[in-house]
Every structure is written in structure tokens, then in C-alpha cells.
mmCIF file of the protein (N, C-alpha, C, O) and its ligand, coordinates in Angstrom:
data_MODEL
# 
_entry.id   MODEL 
# 
loop_
_entity.id 
_entity.type 
_entity.pdbx_number_of_molecules 
1 polymer     1 
2 non-polymer 1 
# 
_entity_poly.entity_id                      1 
_entity_poly.type                           'polypeptide(L)' 
_entity_poly.nstd_linkage                   no 
_entity_poly.nstd_monomer                   no 
_entity_poly.pdbx_seq_one_letter_code       MICEQTKTAGIHLYTSFICTDCESIMIKTDTSDPQYRYYVEKLRKVTKPGIYS 
_entity_poly.pdbx_seq_one_letter_code_can   MICEQTKTAGIHLYTSFICTDCESIMIKTDTSDPQYRYYVEKLRKVTKPGIYS 
_entity_poly.pdbx_strand_id                 A 
# 
loop_
_entity_poly_seq.entity_id 
_entity_poly_seq.num 
_entity_poly_seq.mon_id 
_entity_poly_seq.hetero 
1 1  MET n 
1 2  ILE n 
1 3  CYS n 
1 4  GLU n 
1 5  GLN n 
1 6  THR n 
1 7  LYS n 
1 8  THR n 
1 9  ALA n 
1 10 GLY n 
1 11 ILE n 
1 12 HIS n 
1 13 LEU n 
1 14 TYR n 
1 15 THR n 
1 16 SER n 
1 17 PHE n 
1 18 ILE n 
1 19 CYS n 
1 20 THR n 
1 21 ASP n 
1 22 CYS n 
1 23 GLU n 
1 24 SER n 
1 25 ILE n 
1 26 MET n 
1 27 ILE n 
1 28 LYS n 
1 29 THR n 
1 30 ASP n 
1 31 THR n 
1 32 SER n 
1 33 ASP n 
1 34 PRO n 
1 35 GLN n 
1 36 TYR n 
1 37 ARG n 
1 38 TYR n 
1 39 TYR n 
1 40 VAL n 
1 41 GLU n 
1 42 LYS n 
1 43 LEU n 
1 44 ARG n 
1 45 LYS n 
1 46 VAL n 
1 47 THR n 
1 48 LYS n 
1 49 PRO n 
1 50 GLY n 
1 51 ILE n 
1 52 TYR n 
1 53 SER n 
# 
loop_
_struct_asym.id 
_struct_asym.entity_id 
A 1 
B 2 
# 
loop_
_chem_comp.id 
_chem_comp.type 
_chem_comp.mon_nstd_flag 
ALA 'L-peptide linking' y 
ARG 'L-peptide linking' y 
ASP 'L-peptide linking' y 
CYS 'L-peptide linking' y 
GLN 'L-peptide linking' y 
GLU 'L-peptide linking' y 
GLY 'peptide linking'   y 
HIS 'L-peptide linking' y 
ILE 'L-peptide linking' y 
LEU 'L-peptide linking' y 
LYS 'L-peptide linking' y 
MET 'L-peptide linking' y 
PHE 'L-peptide linking' y 
PRO 'L-peptide linking' y 
SER 'L-peptide linking' y 
THR 'L-peptide linking' y 
TYR 'L-peptide linking' y 
VAL 'L-peptide linking' y 
ZN  non-polymer         . 
# 
_pdbx_entity_nonpoly.entity_id   2 
_pdbx_entity_nonpoly.name        ? 
_pdbx_entity_nonpoly.comp_id     ZN 
# 
_pdbx_nonpoly_scheme.asym_id         B 
_pdbx_nonpoly_scheme.entity_id       2 
_pdbx_nonpoly_scheme.mon_id          ZN 
_pdbx_nonpoly_scheme.ndb_seq_num     1 
_pdbx_nonpoly_scheme.pdb_seq_num     101 
_pdbx_nonpoly_scheme.auth_seq_num    101 
_pdbx_nonpoly_scheme.pdb_mon_id      ZN 
_pdbx_nonpoly_scheme.auth_mon_id     ZN 
_pdbx_nonpoly_scheme.pdb_strand_id   A 
_pdbx_nonpoly_scheme.pdb_ins_code    . 
# 
loop_
_atom_site.group_PDB 
_atom_site.id 
_atom_site.type_symbol 
_atom_site.label_atom_id 
_atom_site.label_alt_id 
_atom_site.label_comp_id 
_atom_site.label_asym_id 
_atom_site.label_entity_id 
_atom_site.label_seq_id 
_atom_site.pdbx_PDB_ins_code 
_atom_site.Cartn_x 
_atom_site.Cartn_y 
_atom_site.Cartn_z 
_atom_site.occupancy 
_atom_site.B_iso_or_equiv 
_atom_site.pdbx_formal_charge 
_atom_site.auth_seq_id 
_atom_site.auth_comp_id 
_atom_site.auth_asym_id 
_atom_site.auth_atom_id 
_atom_site.pdbx_PDB_model_num 
ATOM   1   N  N  . MET A 1 1  ? 116.470 113.123 100.885 1.00 0.00 ? 1   MET A N  1 
ATOM   2   C  CA . MET A 1 1  ? 115.180 113.266 100.205 1.00 0.00 ? 1   MET A CA 1 
ATOM   3   C  C  . MET A 1 1  ? 114.027 112.907 101.129 1.00 0.00 ? 1   MET A C  1 
ATOM   4   O  O  . MET A 1 1  ? 113.125 113.716 101.349 1.00 0.00 ? 1   MET A O  1 
ATOM   5   N  N  . ILE A 1 2  ? 114.056 111.712 101.661 1.00 0.00 ? 2   ILE A N  1 
ATOM   6   C  CA . ILE A 1 2  ? 112.939 111.262 102.483 1.00 0.00 ? 2   ILE A CA 1 
ATOM   7   C  C  . ILE A 1 2  ? 112.976 111.894 103.873 1.00 0.00 ? 2   ILE A C  1 
ATOM   8   O  O  . ILE A 1 2  ? 111.969 112.429 104.335 1.00 0.00 ? 2   ILE A O  1 
ATOM   9   N  N  . CYS A 1 3  ? 114.110 111.836 104.530 1.00 0.00 ? 3   CYS A N  1 
ATOM   10  C  CA . CYS A 1 3  ? 114.217 112.447 105.852 1.00 0.00 ? 3   CYS A CA 1 
ATOM   11  C  C  . CYS A 1 3  ? 114.611 113.914 105.732 1.00 0.00 ? 3   CYS A C  1 
ATOM   12  O  O  . CYS A 1 3  ? 114.665 114.646 106.720 1.00 0.00 ? 3   CYS A O  1 
ATOM   13  N  N  . GLU A 1 4  ? 114.887 114.324 104.492 1.00 0.00 ? 4   GLU A N  1 
ATOM   14  C  CA . GLU A 1 4  ? 115.260 115.707 104.207 1.00 0.00 ? 4   GLU A CA 1 
ATOM   15  C  C  . GLU A 1 4  ? 116.491 116.144 104.973 1.00 0.00 ? 4   GLU A C  1 
ATOM   16  O  O  . GLU A 1 4  ? 116.605 117.292 105.403 1.00 0.00 ? 4   GLU A O  1 
ATOM   17  N  N  . GLN A 1 5  ? 117.405 115.209 105.134 1.00 0.00 ? 5   GLN A N  1 
ATOM   18  C  CA . GLN A 1 5  ? 118.693 115.540 105.725 1.00 0.00 ? 5   GLN A CA 1 
ATOM   19  C  C  . GLN A 1 5  ? 119.780 115.267 104.693 1.00 0.00 ? 5   GLN A C  1 
ATOM   20  O  O  . GLN A 1 5  ? 119.662 114.365 103.864 1.00 0.00 ? 5   GLN A O  1 
ATOM   21  N  N  . THR A 1 6  ? 120.821 116.053 104.762 1.00 0.00 ? 6   THR A N  1 
ATOM   22  C  CA . THR A 1 6  ? 121.923 115.871 103.828 1.00 0.00 ? 6   THR A CA 1 
ATOM   23  C  C  . THR A 1 6  ? 122.954 114.922 104.418 1.00 0.00 ? 6   THR A C  1 
ATOM   24  O  O  . THR A 1 6  ? 123.602 115.222 105.422 1.00 0.00 ? 6   THR A O  1 
ATOM   25  N  N  . LYS A 1 7  ? 123.090 113.775 103.773 1.00 0.00 ? 7   LYS A N  1 
ATOM   26  C  CA . LYS A 1 7  ? 124.044 112.781 104.239 1.00 0.00 ? 7   LYS A CA 1 
ATOM   27  C  C  . LYS A 1 7  ? 124.880 112.287 103.070 1.00 0.00 ? 7   LYS A C  1 
ATOM   28  O  O  . LYS A 1 7  ? 124.470 112.358 101.911 1.00 0.00 ? 7   LYS A O  1 
ATOM   29  N  N  . THR A 1 8  ? 126.032 111.796 103.397 1.00 0.00 ? 8   THR A N  1 
ATOM   30  C  CA . THR A 1 8  ? 126.948 111.378 102.332 1.00 0.00 ? 8   THR A CA 1 
ATOM   31  C  C  . THR A 1 8  ? 126.738 109.926 101.940 1.00 0.00 ? 8   THR A C  1 
ATOM   32  O  O  . THR A 1 8  ? 127.009 109.538 100.804 1.00 0.00 ? 8   THR A O  1 
ATOM   33  N  N  . ALA A 1 9  ? 126.250 109.118 102.887 1.00 0.00 ? 9   ALA A N  1 
ATOM   34  C  CA . ALA A 1 9  ? 126.069 107.697 102.605 1.00 0.00 ? 9   ALA A CA 1 
ATOM   35  C  C  . ALA A 1 9  ? 124.643 107.411 102.202 1.00 0.00 ? 9   ALA A C  1 
ATOM   36  O  O  . ALA A 1 9  ? 123.700 107.814 102.883 1.00 0.00 ? 9   ALA A O  1 
ATOM   37  N  N  . GLY A 1 10 ? 124.488 106.711 101.087 1.00 0.00 ? 10  GLY A N  1 
ATOM   38  C  CA . GLY A 1 10 ? 123.147 106.375 100.660 1.00 0.00 ? 10  GLY A CA 1 
ATOM   39  C  C  . GLY A 1 10 ? 123.130 105.980 99.199  1.00 0.00 ? 10  GLY A C  1 
ATOM   40  O  O  . GLY A 1 10 ? 124.175 105.810 98.571  1.00 0.00 ? 10  GLY A O  1 
ATOM   41  N  N  . ILE A 1 11 ? 121.926 105.835 98.666  1.00 0.00 ? 11  ILE A N  1 
ATOM   42  C  CA . ILE A 1 11 ? 121.784 105.442 97.266  1.00 0.00 ? 11  ILE A CA 1 
ATOM   43  C  C  . ILE A 1 11 ? 121.089 106.540 96.487  1.00 0.00 ? 11  ILE A C  1 
ATOM   44  O  O  . ILE A 1 11 ? 120.237 107.255 97.016  1.00 0.00 ? 11  ILE A O  1 
ATOM   45  N  N  . HIS A 1 12 ? 121.466 106.665 95.223  1.00 0.00 ? 12  HIS A N  1 
ATOM   46  C  CA . HIS A 1 12 ? 120.796 107.605 94.350  1.00 0.00 ? 12  HIS A CA 1 
ATOM   47  C  C  . HIS A 1 12 ? 119.687 106.892 93.590  1.00 0.00 ? 12  HIS A C  1 
ATOM   48  O  O  . HIS A 1 12 ? 119.895 105.844 92.978  1.00 0.00 ? 12  HIS A O  1 
ATOM   49  N  N  . LEU A 1 13 ? 118.512 107.489 93.648  1.00 0.00 ? 13  LEU A N  1 
ATOM   50  C  CA . LEU A 1 13 ? 117.370 106.917 92.943  1.00 0.00 ? 13  LEU A CA 1 
ATOM   51  C  C  . LEU A 1 13 ? 116.862 107.968 91.971  1.00 0.00 ? 13  LEU A C  1 
ATOM   52  O  O  . LEU A 1 13 ? 116.279 108.974 92.377  1.00 0.00 ? 13  LEU A O  1 
ATOM   53  N  N  . TYR A 1 14 ? 117.087 107.730 90.686  1.00 0.00 ? 14  TYR A N  1 
ATOM   54  C  CA . TYR A 1 14 ? 116.765 108.722 89.671  1.00 0.00 ? 14  TYR A CA 1 
ATOM   55  C  C  . TYR A 1 14 ? 117.483 110.030 90.016  1.00 0.00 ? 14  TYR A C  1 
ATOM   56  O  O  . TYR A 1 14 ? 118.712 110.047 90.096  1.00 0.00 ? 14  TYR A O  1 
ATOM   57  N  N  . THR A 1 15 ? 116.761 111.097 90.217  1.00 0.00 ? 15  THR A N  1 
ATOM   58  C  CA . THR A 1 15 ? 117.402 112.367 90.510  1.00 0.00 ? 15  THR A CA 1 
ATOM   59  C  C  . THR A 1 15 ? 117.480 112.640 92.002  1.00 0.00 ? 15  THR A C  1 
ATOM   60  O  O  . THR A 1 15 ? 117.997 113.673 92.427  1.00 0.00 ? 15  THR A O  1 
ATOM   61  N  N  . SER A 1 16 ? 116.963 111.709 92.793  1.00 0.00 ? 16  SER A N  1 
ATOM   62  C  CA . SER A 1 16 ? 116.903 111.936 94.225  1.00 0.00 ? 16  SER A CA 1 
ATOM   63  C  C  . SER A 1 16 ? 117.864 111.020 94.978  1.00 0.00 ? 16  SER A C  1 
ATOM   64  O  O  . SER A 1 16 ? 118.559 110.196 94.382  1.00 0.00 ? 16  SER A O  1 
ATOM   65  N  N  . PHE A 1 17 ? 117.885 111.178 96.261  1.00 0.00 ? 17  PHE A N  1 
ATOM   66  C  CA . PHE A 1 17 ? 118.866 110.504 97.083  1.00 0.00 ? 17  PHE A CA 1 
ATOM   67  C  C  . PHE A 1 17 ? 118.195 109.937 98.327  1.00 0.00 ? 17  PHE A C  1 
ATOM   68  O  O  . PHE A 1 17 ? 117.421 110.621 98.997  1.00 0.00 ? 17  PHE A O  1 
ATOM   69  N  N  . ILE A 1 18 ? 118.501 108.685 98.625  1.00 0.00 ? 18  ILE A N  1 
ATOM   70  C  CA . ILE A 1 18 ? 117.989 108.062 99.837  1.00 0.00 ? 18  ILE A CA 1 
ATOM   71  C  C  . ILE A 1 18 ? 119.179 107.651 100.682 1.00 0.00 ? 18  ILE A C  1 
ATOM   72  O  O  . ILE A 1 18 ? 120.022 106.870 100.242 1.00 0.00 ? 18  ILE A O  1 
ATOM   73  N  N  . CYS A 1 19 ? 119.246 108.176 101.891 1.00 0.00 ? 19  CYS A N  1 
ATOM   74  C  CA . CYS A 1 19 ? 120.376 107.842 102.750 1.00 0.00 ? 19  CYS A CA 1 
ATOM   75  C  C  . CYS A 1 19 ? 120.208 106.426 103.309 1.00 0.00 ? 19  CYS A C  1 
ATOM   76  O  O  . CYS A 1 19 ? 119.115 105.858 103.290 1.00 0.00 ? 19  CYS A O  1 
ATOM   77  N  N  . THR A 1 20 ? 121.289 105.887 103.793 1.00 0.00 ? 20  THR A N  1 
ATOM   78  C  CA . THR A 1 20 ? 121.283 104.508 104.283 1.00 0.00 ? 20  THR A CA 1 
ATOM   79  C  C  . THR A 1 20 ? 120.334 104.335 105.462 1.00 0.00 ? 20  THR A C  1 
ATOM   80  O  O  . THR A 1 20 ? 119.762 103.260 105.647 1.00 0.00 ? 20  THR A O  1 
ATOM   81  N  N  . ASP A 1 21 ? 120.166 105.376 106.252 1.00 0.00 ? 21  ASP A N  1 
ATOM   82  C  CA . ASP A 1 21 ? 119.242 105.316 107.385 1.00 0.00 ? 21  ASP A CA 1 
ATOM   83  C  C  . ASP A 1 21 ? 117.811 105.080 106.910 1.00 0.00 ? 21  ASP A C  1 
ATOM   84  O  O  . ASP A 1 21 ? 117.117 104.191 107.404 1.00 0.00 ? 21  ASP A O  1 
ATOM   85  N  N  . CYS A 1 22 ? 117.386 105.884 105.954 1.00 0.00 ? 22  CYS A N  1 
ATOM   86  C  CA . CYS A 1 22 ? 116.032 105.741 105.421 1.00 0.00 ? 22  CYS A CA 1 
ATOM   87  C  C  . CYS A 1 22 ? 115.865 104.396 104.725 1.00 0.00 ? 22  CYS A C  1 
ATOM   88  O  O  . CYS A 1 22 ? 114.817 103.758 104.820 1.00 0.00 ? 22  CYS A O  1 
ATOM   89  N  N  . GLU A 1 23 ? 116.910 103.977 104.027 1.00 0.00 ? 23  GLU A N  1 
ATOM   90  C  CA . GLU A 1 23 ? 116.854 102.715 103.308 1.00 0.00 ? 23  GLU A CA 1 
ATOM   91  C  C  . GLU A 1 23 ? 116.637 101.564 104.296 1.00 0.00 ? 23  GLU A C  1 
ATOM   92  O  O  . GLU A 1 23 ? 115.788 100.699 104.078 1.00 0.00 ? 23  GLU A O  1 
ATOM   93  N  N  . SER A 1 24 ? 117.411 101.566 105.377 1.00 0.00 ? 24  SER A N  1 
ATOM   94  C  CA . SER A 1 24 ? 117.304 100.479 106.354 1.00 0.00 ? 24  SER A CA 1 
ATOM   95  C  C  . SER A 1 24 ? 115.979 100.525 107.087 1.00 0.00 ? 24  SER A C  1 
ATOM   96  O  O  . SER A 1 24 ? 115.414 99.484  107.423 1.00 0.00 ? 24  SER A O  1 
ATOM   97  N  N  . ILE A 1 25 ? 115.480 101.726 107.337 1.00 0.00 ? 25  ILE A N  1 
ATOM   98  C  CA . ILE A 1 25 ? 114.175 101.867 108.002 1.00 0.00 ? 25  ILE A CA 1 
ATOM   99  C  C  . ILE A 1 25 ? 113.081 101.293 107.120 1.00 0.00 ? 25  ILE A C  1 
ATOM   100 O  O  . ILE A 1 25 ? 112.185 100.593 107.592 1.00 0.00 ? 25  ILE A O  1 
ATOM   101 N  N  . MET A 1 26 ? 113.164 101.598 105.838 1.00 0.00 ? 26  MET A N  1 
ATOM   102 C  CA . MET A 1 26 ? 112.158 101.099 104.903 1.00 0.00 ? 26  MET A CA 1 
ATOM   103 C  C  . MET A 1 26 ? 112.165 99.584  104.828 1.00 0.00 ? 26  MET A C  1 
ATOM   104 O  O  . MET A 1 26 ? 111.117 98.946  104.724 1.00 0.00 ? 26  MET A O  1 
ATOM   105 N  N  . ILE A 1 27 ? 113.361 99.022  104.883 1.00 0.00 ? 27  ILE A N  1 
ATOM   106 C  CA . ILE A 1 27 ? 113.488 97.567  104.809 1.00 0.00 ? 27  ILE A CA 1 
ATOM   107 C  C  . ILE A 1 27 ? 112.922 96.921  106.073 1.00 0.00 ? 27  ILE A C  1 
ATOM   108 O  O  . ILE A 1 27 ? 112.277 95.874  106.010 1.00 0.00 ? 27  ILE A O  1 
ATOM   109 N  N  . LYS A 1 28 ? 113.172 97.553  107.218 1.00 0.00 ? 28  LYS A N  1 
ATOM   110 C  CA . LYS A 1 28 ? 112.743 96.990  108.496 1.00 0.00 ? 28  LYS A CA 1 
ATOM   111 C  C  . LYS A 1 28 ? 111.251 97.194  108.751 1.00 0.00 ? 28  LYS A C  1 
ATOM   112 O  O  . LYS A 1 28 ? 110.599 96.372  109.393 1.00 0.00 ? 28  LYS A O  1 
ATOM   113 N  N  . THR A 1 29 ? 110.727 98.303  108.237 1.00 0.00 ? 29  THR A N  1 
ATOM   114 C  CA . THR A 1 29 ? 109.342 98.646  108.535 1.00 0.00 ? 29  THR A CA 1 
ATOM   115 C  C  . THR A 1 29 ? 108.373 97.651  107.899 1.00 0.00 ? 29  THR A C  1 
ATOM   116 O  O  . THR A 1 29 ? 108.488 97.314  106.720 1.00 0.00 ? 29  THR A O  1 
ATOM   117 N  N  . ASP A 1 30 ? 107.435 97.200  108.690 1.00 0.00 ? 30  ASP A N  1 
ATOM   118 C  CA . ASP A 1 30 ? 106.422 96.273  108.181 1.00 0.00 ? 30  ASP A CA 1 
ATOM   119 C  C  . ASP A 1 30 ? 105.497 96.996  107.207 1.00 0.00 ? 30  ASP A C  1 
ATOM   120 O  O  . ASP A 1 30 ? 105.217 98.184  107.370 1.00 0.00 ? 30  ASP A O  1 
ATOM   121 N  N  . THR A 1 31 ? 105.033 96.282  106.211 1.00 0.00 ? 31  THR A N  1 
ATOM   122 C  CA . THR A 1 31 ? 104.195 96.905  105.182 1.00 0.00 ? 31  THR A CA 1 
ATOM   123 C  C  . THR A 1 31 ? 102.849 97.366  105.736 1.00 0.00 ? 31  THR A C  1 
ATOM   124 O  O  . THR A 1 31 ? 102.184 98.209  105.134 1.00 0.00 ? 31  THR A O  1 
ATOM   125 N  N  . SER A 1 32 ? 102.447 96.817  106.876 1.00 0.00 ? 32  SER A N  1 
ATOM   126 C  CA . SER A 1 32 ? 101.173 97.222  107.486 1.00 0.00 ? 32  SER A CA 1 
ATOM   127 C  C  . SER A 1 32 ? 101.352 98.427  108.403 1.00 0.00 ? 32  SER A C  1 
ATOM   128 O  O  . SER A 1 32 ? 100.381 99.007  108.889 1.00 0.00 ? 32  SER A O  1 
ATOM   129 N  N  . ASP A 1 33 ? 102.609 98.788  108.628 1.00 0.00 ? 33  ASP A N  1 
ATOM   130 C  CA . ASP A 1 33 ? 102.901 99.932  109.483 1.00 0.00 ? 33  ASP A CA 1 
ATOM   131 C  C  . ASP A 1 33 ? 102.566 101.228 108.741 1.00 0.00 ? 33  ASP A C  1 
ATOM   132 O  O  . ASP A 1 33 ? 102.964 101.401 107.589 1.00 0.00 ? 33  ASP A O  1 
ATOM   133 N  N  . PRO A 1 34 ? 101.835 102.139 109.395 1.00 0.00 ? 34  PRO A N  1 
ATOM   134 C  CA . PRO A 1 34 ? 101.497 103.421 108.757 1.00 0.00 ? 34  PRO A CA 1 
ATOM   135 C  C  . PRO A 1 34 ? 102.729 104.180 108.282 1.00 0.00 ? 34  PRO A C  1 
ATOM   136 O  O  . PRO A 1 34 ? 102.666 104.920 107.300 1.00 0.00 ? 34  PRO A O  1 
ATOM   137 N  N  . GLN A 1 35 ? 103.840 104.001 108.971 1.00 0.00 ? 35  GLN A N  1 
ATOM   138 C  CA . GLN A 1 35 ? 105.061 104.694 108.585 1.00 0.00 ? 35  GLN A CA 1 
ATOM   139 C  C  . GLN A 1 35 ? 105.575 104.185 107.235 1.00 0.00 ? 35  GLN A C  1 
ATOM   140 O  O  . GLN A 1 35 ? 106.186 104.931 106.470 1.00 0.00 ? 35  GLN A O  1 
ATOM   141 N  N  . TYR A 1 36 ? 105.321 102.930 106.962 1.00 0.00 ? 36  TYR A N  1 
ATOM   142 C  CA . TYR A 1 36 ? 105.739 102.361 105.679 1.00 0.00 ? 36  TYR A CA 1 
ATOM   143 C  C  . TYR A 1 36 ? 105.026 103.073 104.536 1.00 0.00 ? 36  TYR A C  1 
ATOM   144 O  O  . TYR A 1 36 ? 105.628 103.396 103.512 1.00 0.00 ? 36  TYR A O  1 
ATOM   145 N  N  . ARG A 1 37 ? 103.735 103.308 104.732 1.00 0.00 ? 37  ARG A N  1 
ATOM   146 C  CA . ARG A 1 37 ? 102.956 104.000 103.711 1.00 0.00 ? 37  ARG A CA 1 
ATOM   147 C  C  . ARG A 1 37 ? 103.491 105.415 103.494 1.00 0.00 ? 37  ARG A C  1 
ATOM   148 O  O  . ARG A 1 37 ? 103.480 105.932 102.377 1.00 0.00 ? 37  ARG A O  1 
ATOM   149 N  N  . TYR A 1 38 ? 103.955 106.029 104.574 1.00 0.00 ? 38  TYR A N  1 
ATOM   150 C  CA . TYR A 1 38 ? 104.536 107.365 104.487 1.00 0.00 ? 38  TYR A CA 1 
ATOM   151 C  C  . TYR A 1 38 ? 105.761 107.349 103.577 1.00 0.00 ? 38  TYR A C  1 
ATOM   152 O  O  . TYR A 1 38 ? 105.942 108.233 102.740 1.00 0.00 ? 38  TYR A O  1 
ATOM   153 N  N  . TYR A 1 39 ? 106.585 106.344 103.755 1.00 0.00 ? 39  TYR A N  1 
ATOM   154 C  CA . TYR A 1 39 ? 107.788 106.234 102.936 1.00 0.00 ? 39  TYR A CA 1 
ATOM   155 C  C  . TYR A 1 39 ? 107.442 105.913 101.489 1.00 0.00 ? 39  TYR A C  1 
ATOM   156 O  O  . TYR A 1 39 ? 108.053 106.438 100.558 1.00 0.00 ? 39  TYR A O  1 
ATOM   157 N  N  . VAL A 1 40 ? 106.458 105.046 101.317 1.00 0.00 ? 40  VAL A N  1 
ATOM   158 C  CA . VAL A 1 40 ? 106.042 104.690 99.965  1.00 0.00 ? 40  VAL A CA 1 
ATOM   159 C  C  . VAL A 1 40 ? 105.525 105.918 99.224  1.00 0.00 ? 40  VAL A C  1 
ATOM   160 O  O  . VAL A 1 40 ? 105.835 106.119 98.050  1.00 0.00 ? 40  VAL A O  1 
ATOM   161 N  N  . GLU A 1 41 ? 104.746 106.724 99.905  1.00 0.00 ? 41  GLU A N  1 
ATOM   162 C  CA . GLU A 1 41 ? 104.231 107.944 99.294  1.00 0.00 ? 41  GLU A CA 1 
ATOM   163 C  C  . GLU A 1 41 ? 105.365 108.889 98.916  1.00 0.00 ? 41  GLU A C  1 
ATOM   164 O  O  . GLU A 1 41 ? 105.337 109.530 97.866  1.00 0.00 ? 41  GLU A O  1 
ATOM   165 N  N  . LYS A 1 42 ? 106.360 108.962 99.791  1.00 0.00 ? 42  LYS A N  1 
ATOM   166 C  CA . LYS A 1 42 ? 107.535 109.792 99.516  1.00 0.00 ? 42  LYS A CA 1 
ATOM   167 C  C  . LYS A 1 42 ? 108.243 109.287 98.270  1.00 0.00 ? 42  LYS A C  1 
ATOM   168 O  O  . LYS A 1 42 ? 108.618 110.061 97.390  1.00 0.00 ? 42  LYS A O  1 
ATOM   169 N  N  . LEU A 1 43 ? 108.418 107.980 98.214  1.00 0.00 ? 43  LEU A N  1 
ATOM   170 C  CA . LEU A 1 43 ? 109.117 107.374 97.090  1.00 0.00 ? 43  LEU A CA 1 
ATOM   171 C  C  . LEU A 1 43 ? 108.357 107.576 95.792  1.00 0.00 ? 43  LEU A C  1 
ATOM   172 O  O  . LEU A 1 43 ? 108.955 107.772 94.734  1.00 0.00 ? 43  LEU A O  1 
ATOM   173 N  N  . ARG A 1 44 ? 107.048 107.526 95.879  1.00 0.00 ? 44  ARG A N  1 
ATOM   174 C  CA . ARG A 1 44 ? 106.226 107.713 94.692  1.00 0.00 ? 44  ARG A CA 1 
ATOM   175 C  C  . ARG A 1 44 ? 106.505 109.075 94.060  1.00 0.00 ? 44  ARG A C  1 
ATOM   176 O  O  . ARG A 1 44 ? 106.567 109.207 92.838  1.00 0.00 ? 44  ARG A O  1 
ATOM   177 N  N  . LYS A 1 45 ? 106.668 110.066 94.901  1.00 0.00 ? 45  LYS A N  1 
ATOM   178 C  CA . LYS A 1 45 ? 106.955 111.404 94.415  1.00 0.00 ? 45  LYS A CA 1 
ATOM   179 C  C  . LYS A 1 45 ? 108.371 111.477 93.848  1.00 0.00 ? 45  LYS A C  1 
ATOM   180 O  O  . LYS A 1 45 ? 108.657 112.268 92.949  1.00 0.00 ? 45  LYS A O  1 
ATOM   181 N  N  . VAL A 1 46 ? 109.241 110.641 94.389  1.00 0.00 ? 46  VAL A N  1 
ATOM   182 C  CA . VAL A 1 46 ? 110.615 110.613 93.896  1.00 0.00 ? 46  VAL A CA 1 
ATOM   183 C  C  . VAL A 1 46 ? 110.681 109.971 92.525  1.00 0.00 ? 46  VAL A C  1 
ATOM   184 O  O  . VAL A 1 46 ? 111.336 110.481 91.616  1.00 0.00 ? 46  VAL A O  1 
ATOM   185 N  N  . THR A 1 47 ? 109.994 108.843 92.385  1.00 0.00 ? 47  THR A N  1 
ATOM   186 C  CA . THR A 1 47 ? 110.113 108.052 91.158  1.00 0.00 ? 47  THR A CA 1 
ATOM   187 C  C  . THR A 1 47 ? 109.226 108.569 90.048  1.00 0.00 ? 47  THR A C  1 
ATOM   188 O  O  . THR A 1 47 ? 109.455 108.279 88.874  1.00 0.00 ? 47  THR A O  1 
ATOM   189 N  N  . LYS A 1 48 ? 108.202 109.343 90.419  1.00 0.00 ? 48  LYS A N  1 
ATOM   190 C  CA . LYS A 1 48 ? 107.317 109.871 89.390  1.00 0.00 ? 48  LYS A CA 1 
ATOM   191 C  C  . LYS A 1 48 ? 107.227 111.385 89.477  1.00 0.00 ? 48  LYS A C  1 
ATOM   192 O  O  . LYS A 1 48 ? 106.190 111.934 89.850  1.00 0.00 ? 48  LYS A O  1 
ATOM   193 N  N  . PRO A 1 49 ? 108.300 112.047 89.136  1.00 0.00 ? 49  PRO A N  1 
ATOM   194 C  CA . PRO A 1 49 ? 108.312 113.510 89.225  1.00 0.00 ? 49  PRO A CA 1 
ATOM   195 C  C  . PRO A 1 49 ? 107.399 114.122 88.162  1.00 0.00 ? 49  PRO A C  1 
ATOM   196 O  O  . PRO A 1 49 ? 107.352 113.662 87.021  1.00 0.00 ? 49  PRO A O  1 
ATOM   197 N  N  . GLY A 1 50 ? 106.702 115.134 88.550  1.00 0.00 ? 50  GLY A N  1 
ATOM   198 C  CA . GLY A 1 50 ? 105.886 115.862 87.605  1.00 0.00 ? 50  GLY A CA 1 
ATOM   199 C  C  . GLY A 1 50 ? 104.515 115.270 87.400  1.00 0.00 ? 50  GLY A C  1 
ATOM   200 O  O  . GLY A 1 50 ? 103.694 115.848 86.687  1.00 0.00 ? 50  GLY A O  1 
ATOM   201 N  N  . ILE A 1 51 ? 104.250 114.145 87.999  1.00 0.00 ? 51  ILE A N  1 
ATOM   202 C  CA . ILE A 1 51 ? 102.932 113.549 87.844  1.00 0.00 ? 51  ILE A CA 1 
ATOM   203 C  C  . ILE A 1 51 ? 102.070 113.898 89.057  1.00 0.00 ? 51  ILE A C  1 
ATOM   204 O  O  . ILE A 1 51 ? 102.063 113.200 90.071  1.00 0.00 ? 51  ILE A O  1 
ATOM   205 N  N  . TYR A 1 52 ? 101.359 114.985 88.912  1.00 0.00 ? 52  TYR A N  1 
ATOM   206 C  CA . TYR A 1 52 ? 100.451 115.390 89.964  1.00 0.00 ? 52  TYR A CA 1 
ATOM   207 C  C  . TYR A 1 52 ? 99.097  115.699 89.336  1.00 0.00 ? 52  TYR A C  1 
ATOM   208 O  O  . TYR A 1 52 ? 99.012  116.334 88.285  1.00 0.00 ? 52  TYR A O  1 
ATOM   209 N  N  . SER A 1 53 ? 98.079  115.253 89.978  1.00 0.00 ? 53  SER A N  1 
ATOM   210 C  CA . SER A 1 53 ? 96.767  115.491 89.400  1.00 0.00 ? 53  SER A CA 1 
ATOM   211 C  C  . SER A 1 53 ? 95.845  116.177 90.398  1.00 0.00 ? 53  SER A C  1 
ATOM   212 O  O  . SER A 1 53 ? 94.690  116.458 90.079  1.00 0.00 ? 53  SER A O  1 
HETATM 213 ZN ZN . ZN  B 2 .  ? 117.306 109.787 105.111 1.00 0.00 2 101 ZN  A ZN 1 
# 
């Protein structure tokens, strides 16, 4: 979902899937890092499907 690669290892979040690589990156990434915000934005779309304004 986040890296848009198909992997077998990871966690299912609602209807989407986060691989272990993305999960570990998110955990390691500092909250002030711009990349963290990128992941958060991705997750927002995952957890709130259909909410676009
Ligand atoms: Zn991934």
C-alpha cells in the first residue's frame, strides 16, 4: 500500500496492507522528518477511505 509493492510479510490495516519494511521505516523515522509526514499522509488515506474534500 505505502510503498506500492506486493509483499507477503506485513500487517493488514483495515482494507489495506502495510509491509514490514514500511512498518519498520515508520517506526524509525523521526516525526520531524519530512518522510514521516509522507507516510502519515499515506496512512490517512488508508484509514479514512472515501473522505476527500
Ligand atoms: Zn511497503
